[in-house]
C-alpha positions as CSV (number, residue, x, y, z in Angstrom):
1,A,0.0,0.0,0.1
2,L,2.8,2.5,0.8
3,A,4.2,1.7,-2.5
4,A,1.2,2.4,-4.2
5,D,0.8,5.8,-2.5
6,G,4.4,6.8,-3.5
7,A,3.9,5.0,-7.1
8,L,3.6,7.8,-9.9
9,P,0.1,7.7,-12.0
10,T,0.4,5.5,-15.4
11,F,-0.2,7.1,-18.8
12,S,-1.4,4.8,-21.7
13,Y,-2.7,5.5,-25.1
14,R,-5.2,3.4,-27.1
15,A,-6.0,4.6,-30.4
16,G,-9.7,5.3,-30.7
17,N,-10.1,5.2,-26.8
18,G,-8.1,7.9,-26.2
19,L,-5.4,8.6,-23.3
20,L,-5.7,7.1,-19.7
21,I,-4.4,8.3,-16.7
22,E,-4.6,6.0,-13.6
23,A,-3.4,6.2,-10.2
24,A,-1.1,3.1,-9.3
25,D,-3.7,1.8,-6.8
26,K,-6.4,2.2,-9.5
27,A,-8.4,4.6,-7.0
28,W,-9.0,7.3,-9.4
29,S,-8.6,7.6,-13.3
30,L,-9.2,10.0,-16.2
31,R,-9.4,9.4,-19.8
32,S,-9.6,11.8,-22.5
33,S,-10.9,11.1,-26.0
34,M,-11.5,13.3,-29.1
35,E,-13.8,12.4,-32.6
36,A,-13.4,14.7,-35.6
37,H,-14.8,14.0,-38.8
38,M,-14.7,16.7,-41.4
39,R,-16.6,16.8,-44.9
40,I,-16.8,18.9,-48.0
41,N,-19.9,18.2,-49.5
42,F,-20.9,19.1,-53.4
43,Q,-24.7,18.6,-53.1
44,S,-27.3,19.1,-55.9
45,G,-29.5,22.0,-55.6
46,L,-30.3,25.8,-54.8
47,E,-27.2,27.5,-53.1
48,R,-29.8,29.8,-51.7
49,A,-31.3,26.9,-49.9
50,G,-28.2,26.0,-48.2
51,R,-27.0,23.1,-50.7
52,T,-23.4,23.7,-50.2
53,N,-20.9,22.9,-52.7
54,G,-17.0,23.1,-51.6
55,E,-17.5,24.0,-47.7
56,V,-15.6,22.5,-45.1
57,I,-18.3,21.1,-42.6
58,G,-17.9,19.8,-39.2
59,R,-20.3,16.9,-39.0
60,R,-18.9,15.5,-35.9
61,F,-16.4,17.3,-33.3
62,R,-16.5,15.9,-30.0
63,T,-14.4,15.9,-26.8
64,R,-14.8,13.5,-24.2
65,W,-13.6,13.0,-20.2
66,N,-14.5,10.1,-18.4
67,Y,-13.9,10.5,-14.4
68,C,-13.3,7.4,-12.4
69,V,-13.2,6.5,-8.9
70,L,-12.7,3.1,-7.1
71,N,-11.3,1.3,-10.0
72,C,-13.9,2.8,-12.1
73,F,-17.0,1.5,-10.1
74,Y,-18.0,5.1,-10.2
75,E,-17.5,6.9,-13.6
76,I,-18.7,10.1,-14.7
77,E,-18.7,10.8,-18.6
78,T,-19.1,14.2,-20.3
79,S,-18.5,15.1,-23.6
80,L,-19.2,18.4,-25.7
81,D,-20.7,18.7,-29.0
82,L,-18.7,21.2,-31.2
83,D,-19.9,20.8,-34.5
84,G,-21.9,23.4,-35.7
85,F,-22.8,23.6,-39.3
86,G,-26.3,22.4,-40.1
87,T,-26.9,21.0,-37.0
88,G,-26.0,24.1,-34.6
89,N,-25.2,24.1,-31.3
90,G,-25.2,27.6,-30.2
91,K,-28.2,28.0,-32.7
92,N,-30.3,25.4,-34.5
93,A,-30.3,25.0,-38.3
94,N,-32.6,27.8,-38.9
95,A,-30.8,30.2,-36.1
96,T,-34.3,30.1,-34.4
97,A,-33.5,28.5,-31.1
98,V,-30.3,28.3,-28.9
99,G,-29.1,25.2,-27.4
100,S,-26.1,23.8,-25.1
101,I,-23.1,21.9,-26.7
102,L,-23.9,19.0,-24.4
103,Q,-23.2,15.6,-26.0
104,R,-23.2,13.2,-22.8
105,G,-23.9,14.1,-19.3
106,V,-24.2,10.4,-17.5
107,V,-23.2,8.9,-13.9
108,W,-22.1,5.3,-14.5
109,V,-22.4,2.5,-11.8
110,H,-20.5,-0.5,-12.8
111,L,-22.2,-3.1,-10.8
112,E,-21.1,-5.8,-12.8
113,E,-17.6,-5.6,-10.8
114,V,-20.1,-7.0,-8.1
115,S,-21.5,-9.8,-9.6
116,P,-21.4,-10.5,-13.6
117,F,-24.8,-11.0,-13.4
118,L,-25.7,-7.6,-12.4
119,P,-25.7,-4.5,-14.9
120,T,-24.2,-1.5,-15.3
121,V,-26.8,1.3,-14.1
122,Y,-26.4,4.6,-15.5
123,F,-28.5,8.2,-15.3
124,G,-28.1,11.7,-16.3
125,M,-28.5,13.8,-19.4
126,D,-28.1,13.0,-23.0
127,G,-27.5,9.3,-22.1
128,P,-27.3,6.4,-24.7
129,S,-30.1,4.5,-25.8
130,S,-29.3,1.5,-28.0
131,F,-31.9,1.0,-30.9
132,N,-30.1,-1.2,-33.9
133,E,-26.3,-0.8,-34.4
134,Y,-26.6,-3.0,-37.8
135,L,-28.7,0.0,-39.3
136,Q,-25.5,2.0,-39.8
137,G,-22.4,0.4,-38.1
138,S,-19.6,2.7,-37.0
139,S,-19.1,6.4,-38.4
140,S,-15.7,6.7,-37.4
141,T,-14.3,3.4,-39.1
142,G,-17.2,2.0,-41.0
143,A,-18.2,2.8,-44.8
144,Q,-21.6,4.1,-44.4
145,M,-22.4,7.9,-44.5
146,D,-25.3,8.1,-42.1
147,Y,-28.2,6.6,-40.6
148,L,-31.0,5.0,-42.5
149,L,-33.3,7.8,-43.4
150,L,-35.8,6.7,-41.4
151,Q,-34.1,6.4,-38.3
152,R,-32.5,9.8,-38.6
153,S,-35.3,11.5,-39.4
154,A,-38.3,9.9,-37.2
155,G,-36.9,10.1,-34.2
156,N,-34.1,7.9,-31.8
157,N,-31.6,8.4,-34.8
158,T,-28.4,8.0,-32.8
159,G,-30.1,6.2,-29.8
160,R,-30.0,9.1,-27.5
161,F,-32.3,10.1,-24.5
162,G,-32.9,13.6,-23.3
163,N,-32.8,12.7,-19.3
164,G,-33.6,9.3,-17.8
165,I,-32.2,5.9,-16.4
166,G,-30.6,2.7,-18.1
167,L,-29.2,-0.7,-17.6
168,N,-26.5,-2.3,-19.6
169,W,-25.2,-6.1,-19.8
170,D,-22.4,-6.0,-21.9
171,D,-20.1,-8.8,-23.4
172,K,-21.8,-11.7,-21.6
173,P,-20.3,-15.3,-22.3
174,L,-23.1,-17.8,-23.1
175,D,-21.2,-20.8,-22.6
176,W,-22.8,-21.5,-19.0
177,M,-25.7,-22.5,-20.8
178,G,-23.9,-24.4,-23.5
179,V,-23.9,-21.7,-26.4
180,P,-20.7,-21.2,-27.8
181,G,-21.1,-17.5,-28.1
182,R,-21.8,-14.1,-26.5
183,I,-24.2,-11.3,-25.6
184,S,-23.0,-8.2,-27.2
185,R,-25.5,-6.2,-25.3
186,I,-28.5,-5.8,-23.5
187,N,-29.7,-2.3,-22.9
188,L,-32.9,-1.2,-20.9
189,V,-34.0,2.3,-20.8
190,M,-37.0,4.5,-19.2
191,A,-36.3,8.1,-20.4
192,T,-37.4,10.8,-22.7
193,I,-36.1,9.2,-25.6
194,S,-35.1,11.4,-28.9
195,E,-36.1,14.6,-26.9
196,G,-35.4,16.8,-24.1
197,D,-32.1,17.9,-25.9
198,D,-29.1,18.8,-23.2
199,G,-31.0,17.8,-20.2
200,L,-33.9,20.1,-20.7
201,S,-37.3,19.2,-19.6
202,S,-39.7,17.9,-22.6
203,F,-42.9,18.5,-20.5
204,Q,-44.3,15.0,-19.8
205,D,-43.4,11.9,-17.6
206,A,-40.1,10.0,-18.7
207,G,-41.7,6.8,-17.5
208,R,-44.1,6.6,-20.3
209,N,-41.2,6.0,-22.9
210,F,-39.2,2.7,-22.8
211,A,-36.7,1.3,-25.1
212,A,-35.4,-2.1,-25.1
213,F,-32.3,-3.5,-27.0
214,I,-30.6,-7.1,-27.4
215,Q,-27.5,-8.3,-29.6
216,V,-26.3,-11.6,-29.7
217,E,-23.5,-13.7,-31.3
218,P,-24.0,-16.9,-30.9
219,F,-21.0,-18.7,-32.2
220,A,-18.3,-15.9,-31.1
221,Q,-16.3,-18.4,-29.4
222,L,-16.1,-21.0,-32.1
223,K,-12.9,-21.2,-34.3
224,S,-14.9,-21.6,-37.7
225,K,-14.5,-18.1,-39.5
226,W,-17.5,-18.8,-41.6
227,I,-20.0,-18.9,-38.8
228,Q,-18.0,-16.9,-35.9
229,G,-18.8,-13.6,-37.3
230,L,-22.6,-13.9,-37.4
231,G,-24.7,-11.8,-35.0
232,F,-28.5,-10.9,-34.4
233,S,-30.2,-8.0,-32.9
234,M,-33.3,-6.9,-32.0
235,G,-34.5,-3.1,-30.9
236,G,-37.7,-1.8,-29.5
237,W,-38.7,1.9,-28.7
238,F,-41.8,2.5,-27.1
239,C,-43.0,6.1,-27.1
240,N,-46.0,8.3,-25.8
241,V,-47.6,10.8,-28.1
242,D,-49.1,13.2,-25.8
243,G,-50.4,15.7,-28.5
244,K,-49.5,18.9,-26.5
245,A,-48.1,21.7,-28.0
246,T,-45.6,22.7,-25.5
247,S,-44.0,19.3,-25.4
248,D,-41.0,18.2,-27.2
249,N,-42.1,15.0,-28.2
250,G,-39.7,12.7,-29.9
251,C,-42.4,10.5,-31.8
252,G,-44.8,13.4,-32.6
253,T,-44.2,13.8,-36.2
254,L,-43.1,11.2,-38.9
255,Q,-40.9,13.0,-41.3
256,L,-38.0,12.2,-44.0
257,R,-35.4,14.3,-44.7
258,D,-31.9,13.4,-47.0
259,N,-28.6,13.2,-45.3
260,G,-27.2,16.5,-46.6
261,D,-25.3,18.7,-43.9
262,G,-26.2,21.9,-45.8
263,G,-29.9,22.7,-46.4
264,R,-31.4,19.7,-45.5
265,Q,-34.4,19.2,-47.1
266,T,-37.8,17.7,-45.8
267,L,-39.0,15.4,-48.2
268,F,-41.9,14.4,-46.2
269,T,-43.9,15.3,-43.0
270,T,-47.0,14.9,-41.1
271,G,-46.1,17.8,-39.1
272,D,-47.0,17.5,-35.5
273,N,-50.9,16.6,-36.5
274,I,-50.4,12.7,-35.4
275,G,-52.6,13.1,-32.0
276,R,-52.8,11.5,-29.2
277,G,-51.7,7.7,-28.4
278,W,-48.6,5.2,-28.8
279,M,-45.8,5.2,-31.3
280,H,-44.0,2.1,-31.3
281,A,-40.9,1.0,-33.3
282,L,-39.1,-2.2,-34.0
283,S,-35.9,-3.2,-35.6
284,P,-34.5,-6.4,-36.2
285,G,-31.2,-7.0,-37.8
286,M,-28.5,-9.4,-38.7
287,Q,-24.6,-9.2,-39.2
288,W,-22.0,-11.7,-40.9
289,V,-18.4,-10.7,-40.8
290,V,-15.9,-13.1,-42.6
291,G,-12.3,-11.9,-43.1
292,P,-12.2,-8.7,-45.0
293,Y,-16.2,-8.6,-45.7
294,R,-18.8,-7.3,-43.6
295,L,-22.8,-7.7,-44.8
296,R,-25.3,-5.7,-42.6
297,M,-29.0,-6.1,-43.1
298,A,-31.9,-4.7,-41.0
299,K,-35.1,-3.1,-41.1
300,M,-37.1,-0.5,-39.1
301,Y,-41.2,-0.5,-38.4
302,M,-42.7,2.3,-36.6
303,N,-46.5,2.3,-36.2
304,W,-48.5,5.2,-34.7
305,D,-51.7,4.0,-32.8
306,T,-53.2,7.3,-32.1
307,N,-56.7,8.5,-31.7
308,G,-58.0,12.2,-31.8
309,S,-56.2,15.4,-31.6
310,D,-54.7,17.3,-28.8
311,R,-58.1,19.1,-28.0
312,G,-59.6,15.6,-26.9
313,A,-61.7,15.2,-30.4
314,S,-62.6,11.4,-31.0
315,E,-61.9,11.2,-35.0
316,G,-60.8,7.6,-35.3
317,V,-57.5,5.5,-35.1
318,G,-54.8,7.0,-37.2
319,H,-53.0,4.6,-39.7
320,T,-49.6,6.5,-39.9
321,W,-46.6,4.4,-40.2
322,G,-43.0,3.9,-41.9
323,R,-41.3,1.6,-43.1
324,G,-37.3,1.1,-43.8
325,W,-34.7,-1.5,-44.5
326,I,-31.3,-1.5,-45.7
327,V,-28.7,-4.1,-47.2
328,A,-25.1,-3.2,-46.7
329,H,-21.6,-4.5,-47.8
330,E,-18.0,-3.5,-46.5
331,L,-15.0,-5.0,-48.2
332,F,-11.2,-4.3,-47.2
333,L,-9.7,-4.5,-50.7
334,W,-6.2,-3.9,-49.8
335,S,-3.5,-3.3,-47.0
336,P,0.1,-3.9,-47.0
337,K,-0.5,-7.2,-46.0
338,G,-1.8,-8.2,-49.5
339,F,-4.9,-8.2,-51.4
340,L,-8.4,-8.8,-49.3
341,T,-6.8,-8.0,-46.1
342,G,-7.1,-4.9,-43.9
343,S,-8.5,-3.2,-41.0
344,P,-9.2,0.5,-39.2
345,G,-6.1,-0.2,-37.6
346,T,-3.6,-1.0,-40.5
347,P,-2.2,2.2,-42.1
348,G,-2.7,1.8,-46.0
349,S,-6.0,-0.2,-45.9
350,V,-8.6,0.5,-48.4
351,L,-12.0,-0.3,-47.7
352,F,-14.8,-0.1,-50.3
353,G,-18.6,0.1,-49.4
354,W,-22.3,0.1,-50.8
355,H,-25.4,0.0,-49.6
356,F,-29.1,0.2,-50.5
357,E,-32.1,1.3,-48.6
358,R,-35.7,2.0,-49.1
359,N,-37.9,4.1,-46.9
360,D,-41.5,4.0,-47.0
361,V,-44.0,6.5,-45.0
362,T,-47.5,6.8,-45.2
363,C,-49.9,9.6,-43.2
364,D,-53.5,9.3,-42.6
365,K,-56.0,12.1,-43.6
366,G,-58.8,10.9,-41.3
367,G,-56.8,11.3,-37.9
368,G,-55.2,14.2,-36.1
369,H,-56.0,17.6,-36.1
370,G,-59.6,18.1,-37.7
371,G,-59.0,15.1,-39.8
372,Q,-56.0,16.3,-41.6
373,S,-52.6,14.5,-40.3
374,C,-50.7,14.8,-43.3
375,G,-49.4,18.3,-42.1
376,V,-47.7,20.3,-44.8
377,N,-48.6,17.3,-47.4
378,T,-52.1,17.9,-46.9
379,Q,-53.6,18.4,-50.6
380,E,-50.4,16.9,-52.1
381,F,-49.8,13.6,-51.3
382,Q,-50.1,10.8,-48.4
383,R,-47.3,8.5,-48.8
384,S,-43.9,8.5,-50.5
385,T,-41.1,6.1,-51.2
386,V,-37.3,7.1,-50.9
387,L,-34.8,5.1,-52.3
388,L,-30.5,5.8,-51.4
389,R,-28.0,3.9,-53.1
390,E,-24.4,4.8,-51.6
391,W,-20.7,4.3,-52.7
392,D,-18.1,4.6,-50.5
393,L,-14.0,4.5,-50.8
394,Y,-11.7,4.8,-47.7
395,Y,-8.1,5.2,-47.2
396,F,-6.5,4.8,-43.9
397,L,-3.5,7.0,-43.4
398,A,-2.9,5.6,-39.6
399,N,-4.5,3.9,-37.2
400,Q,-8.3,5.3,-36.8
401,I,-7.4,8.0,-39.3
402,S,-9.1,8.0,-42.9
403,I,-9.9,10.0,-46.0
404,G,-12.5,9.2,-48.7
405,I,-15.3,9.7,-50.7
406,T,-19.0,9.2,-50.9
407,W,-21.6,9.1,-53.6
408,V,-25.2,9.2,-52.8
409,W,-27.6,8.9,-55.1
410,Y,-31.7,9.6,-53.9
411,D,-34.7,8.8,-55.7
412,A,-38.2,9.9,-54.1
413,S,-41.5,8.8,-55.4
414,N,-42.9,12.2,-54.3
415,L,-41.8,15.4,-53.2
416,T,-42.8,18.6,-51.4
417,P,-43.0,21.7,-53.7
418,V,-40.2,23.4,-51.5
419,A,-38.1,20.3,-51.5
420,R,-38.5,20.0,-55.3
421,N,-37.4,23.5,-55.9
422,N,-34.5,23.7,-53.5
423,L,-33.0,20.1,-55.0
424,G,-33.1,21.7,-58.4
425,L,-36.0,19.4,-59.9
426,G,-38.7,21.8,-60.1
427,S,-40.5,25.5,-59.3
428,K,-42.2,25.7,-55.9
429,D,-44.5,28.0,-58.1
430,N,-45.9,24.9,-60.0
431,P,-46.6,22.5,-57.3
432,S,-46.3,18.7,-58.4
433,N,-46.7,15.9,-56.4
434,H,-44.0,14.2,-58.4
435,G,-40.7,13.4,-57.2
436,G,-37.4,13.1,-58.8
437,D,-33.6,12.1,-58.1
438,W,-30.4,13.6,-57.4
439,L,-26.8,13.2,-56.4
440,D,-24.8,14.4,-53.3
441,I,-21.1,13.7,-53.3
442,N,-18.9,14.2,-50.1
443,L,-15.2,14.3,-49.5
444,N,-14.5,13.1,-45.8
445,F,-11.6,12.9,-43.1
446,R,-12.2,11.0,-40.1
447,Y,-9.9,11.0,-36.7
448,R,-10.9,9.3,-33.5
449,F,-8.2,9.7,-31.1
């Protein structure tokens, strides 16, 4: 004990996980990490609508600190979201509201150190809430540009809650029950999911919003490369739609927006006219990793079982829903070790990615406020399909540092007149319920310290 008291703290670094400073007796530790993702966009559409060409955009610029005591039994995580282009921390995208720059403000209690059957308990502001990692993969080391459109636009886009409490069971082996695999994660959350940004109140009871998630790799302990990398996941989100005008409700709107950082366009929206009731979202998925190749397939279902408006009218049950699915491929083409080799930690690796997604949305004119739940789409169209095809090519300069190019081709069956005009597909003075297709190209620099 005396030797530990006199020893200096240790310093260690792991790429992607940051710098760790730890006391010799593990009484305390401090970890610091950073993520930077810069883009240069070349977007279809009108510059006056914010469709940028050649500007450097901070998609992610996040710094994080983790403070631990008692061998990290108690942990405080705090991180700041310093990117501001299009998303806006000081102000929102329209410069009409001001928010903080908080990314995480969470307290963790690692009960798994007492027993492996106990969870990690966490609570606080802007906490994590898992939904389905197979819908995107890694934004730092994978190929896909962003989330499934339906997931990103219609709520729970990053698996985040405003304020609440959660339970995690991470990396639990299954050999005790005769299964040669592991549970990657079980996550249970009761919180204001996808609402109440930066710890703000959403003016509704957090106990009426729930999320549950499980991800299993049943063959992870086998030596066969053909089935070792199989994984399956299932996520669920159950959200109360309260219909209050003062509520920051995470599921009070169904919408689709494109992934463009500059001048993101609303392709479809119901407005806030869905009414009252419950929204439930489910997302099954699977992943297969073999050697340099990764396959992800996932789907997302959203259904609103709403009745009446916020005035208490009884206008019948609405039939507003969204569907989205994705098939994604990633392949390391080459590294200094040879063809069809590579990893995010191997400098000189070349990663190719391609994915296809389909997003279907429908609103019901028979529900919501005064029988018009289609919001700005009223008198235009009640449903739309948006297809997205994406190609990605990345080169890893060093461990966790990469540069790359992304091509994203959109094709929408129906578009609002404003979106058609801003995307350069038609005049807003000549409304049309037809859609169109457009192409965005992005240059990327990604670094995770």
